[in-house]
C-alpha positions in Angstrom: 112.1 58.8 83.0 113.9 58.5 85.9 115.3 61.7 87.6 118.4 62.2 89.5 120.5 64.9 90.9 117.6 67.2 91.0 117.0 70.1 93.4 113.3 70.2 94.3 110.8 72.6 95.8 107.8 70.5 96.1 105.4 70.3 98.6 104.2 66.3 99.1 104.8 65.3 95.4 104.0 61.5 96.9 100.4 62.9 97.3 100.2 65.1 94.2 102.1 62.9 91.8 103.0 59.3 93.0 104.5 58.5 89.5 106.9 61.1 89.6 107.6 60.8 93.0 108.7 57.2 92.5 110.8 58.4 89.5 113.0 60.4 91.5 116.0 58.4 92.6 119.5 58.8 93.6 121.0 61.8 95.1 118.3 64.6 95.1 117.4 67.6 97.7 114.1 69.0 98.3 113.2 72.4 99.9 109.7 72.5 101.4 108.0 73.5 104.6 106.7 70.0 104.7 108.9 66.4 104.7 107.8 64.3 102.2 109.3 60.9 103.5 108.3 59.0 100.5 110.3 61.5 98.6 114.0 59.9 97.7 115.7 63.4 98.6 117.5 65.2 101.4 115.2 67.2 103.2 115.7 71.2 103.9 113.2 73.0 106.0 112.0 76.5 105.0 109.0 78.3 105.9 105.7 78.2 104.3 105.5 80.4 101.0 109.3 81.8 101.4 110.3 80.5 97.8 111.2 83.7 96.9 113.7 84.0 99.6 114.9 80.7 99.4 116.0 81.4 95.9 117.2 85.0 96.4 119.6 83.7 99.1 121.0 80.7 96.6 121.3 83.6 94.1 123.1 86.0 96.3 125.4 83.4 97.8 126.4 82.0 94.5 127.0 85.5 92.9 127.5 88.2 95.3 128.2 91.0 92.7 124.9 90.2 90.6 122.8 90.6 93.7 124.4 93.3 96.1 121.3 94.6 97.2 120.3 91.4 98.7 121.3 90.7 102.4 122.0 86.8 102.9 121.3 87.3 106.5 117.8 88.8 106.5 116.8 86.4 103.6 118.3 83.1 105.6 116.3 84.4 108.7 112.8 85.2 107.3 113.0 81.8 105.1 114.3 79.9 108.0 117.1 78.3 105.4 120.3 78.6 107.0 123.6 80.0 105.3 125.4 76.8 105.9 122.4 74.7 104.3 122.7 77.2 101.4 125.9 76.6 100.9 125.7 72.8 100.8 122.7 73.2 98.5 125.1 75.4 96.0 127.9 72.6 96.5 125.0 70.2 95.2 124.3 72.3 92.2 127.7 71.9 90.8 126.8 68.5 89.8 122.9 68.6 89.6 120.9 68.1 86.2 117.3 69.2 87.5 115.7 72.1 88.9 111.9 70.4 89.7 109.3 73.1 91.0 105.2 73.1 91.5 103.1 73.2 88.5 101.3 75.8 89.9 104.1 78.4 90.6 102.4 81.3 88.8 100.0 81.2 91.7 102.9 81.8 94.2 103.2 85.3 95.5 106.2 87.0 93.8 106.0 84.5 91.1 108.0 86.8 88.5 110.9 86.9 91.0 110.7 83.2 91.8 110.9 82.4 87.7 113.7 84.9 87.6 116.0 83.2 90.1 115.1 79.8 88.6 116.3 81.1 85.4 119.5 82.5 86.9 120.2 79.3 88.5 119.7 77.1 85.6 121.9 79.4 83.4 124.8 79.2 86.0 124.6 75.8 87.0 123.4 74.4 83.5 120.3 73.0 85.0 117.0 72.1 83.2 114.0 73.4 84.7 110.6 70.9 85.0 107.4 71.4 86.7 105.5 68.8 88.5 103.9 67.5 85.5 106.9 66.9 83.8 106.7 70.0 81.3 109.8 72.0 80.4 110.0 75.4 81.7 111.4 78.5 79.9 111.8 81.6 82.4 114.3 83.5 80.6 112.1 86.8 80.0 111.4 86.9 83.7 112.1 90.4 85.2 113.9 90.9 88.8 111.6 93.2 90.6 112.1 94.2 94.2 111.2 91.5 96.8 107.9 91.4 98.0 107.5 90.4 102.0 106.7 87.2 103.0 103.0 86.4 104.3 102.7 85.6 107.7 101.7 81.8 108.2 101.1 81.6 112.4 98.3 79.7 113.4 96.5 77.2 111.7 97.2 76.5 107.5 95.3 74.3 105.3 97.3 72.3 102.7 95.5 71.0 99.7 96.4 67.3 99.3 94.8 64.7 97.0 93.3 62.5 99.8 91.0 59.7 99.4 88.2 61.1 101.6 86.9 64.6 102.3 88.3 64.8 106.1 90.7 67.2 107.7 93.7 65.1 108.6 95.6 66.9 111.4 98.1 66.5 114.4 97.8 66.8 118.0 99.1 70.4 117.9 96.5 71.1 115.5 93.8 70.0 117.3 94.8 71.8 120.8 95.2 74.8 118.9 91.7 74.8 117.2 90.0 73.6 120.4 88.5 70.6 118.8 88.8 67.2 119.3 89.4 64.2 117.0 86.2 63.2 114.8 84.4 66.7 115.4 82.5 68.1 112.9 83.8 71.9 112.2 83.6 74.4 109.7 86.8 75.9 108.1 86.8 79.7 107.7 89.3 81.1 105.2 89.5 84.3 103.6 88.0 83.2 100.2 85.8 80.2 101.1 83.8 78.4 104.4 83.3 74.8 104.0 82.2 72.0 106.7 84.2 68.8 107.1 85.2 66.2 110.0 88.6 66.6 112.2 90.7 63.2 111.7 93.8 62.9 113.8 96.9 61.4 112.2 99.6 60.3 114.6 102.1 60.7 111.6 101.7 64.4 111.3 103.0 67.4 113.2 102.7 70.9 113.3 100.0 73.5 112.6 99.4 72.1 108.8 96.2 70.4 108.2 95.6 68.1 105.2 92.5 68.4 103.3 91.4 67.2 99.7 88.8 70.5 98.3 88.3 72.8 95.3 91.3 75.2 95.3 92.9 76.6 92.1 95.3 79.0 93.6 97.7 78.4 96.3 97.9 75.2 98.0 98.4 76.7 101.6 95.6 79.0 102.9 95.6 80.6 106.3 92.2 79.1 108.4 90.1 79.5 111.3 88.2 76.6 112.9 85.2 76.4 114.7 82.4 73.3 115.9 79.8 73.1 113.2 76.5 74.0 114.2 
């Protein structure tokens, strides 16, 4: 099935699900912290793990009375999605057909609010919600709670990516911050795991997010430290 006129909240779909990525065609929008140049969608950048604030901003600007307690200026500043950009996205929703989200939405911080906001937009704009496995999503029972503060992702971040090798692919900036060289054997130190890998410079990458194929059943982004392996 071909999907057109979709508002997507997908991180690197071309790596995660190439088949679905190829079938998203025509006029679409994707909101993410990473630009996926293989996805046929206009890109709007936001902070890592800021989906709850992005959706809250869209809901607030689409219905001031229903979300009086939310401050659009604060939501915009924290998520790094501009109010003018949000207005453009809401204009797109008037003709949109789908909201497409990550299959692991339940692992997201503040997932209950995320589901509530998605349901609100789907009802208001008569949109179908699908996940990245093309399963229908029904969030009508989600409850609105106080928004949780966003986590700080300053420094180095690891993104779980279905790559063909087990190297950590990264940018020049990533190497500089890690104080390691291309092809260095390194140890990754995260909150819940440590592992060894090889740094691999990718000139096409920018920023402080590195890509690695590793076992992770939670959120796809993890704050890390890196040191030379002994």
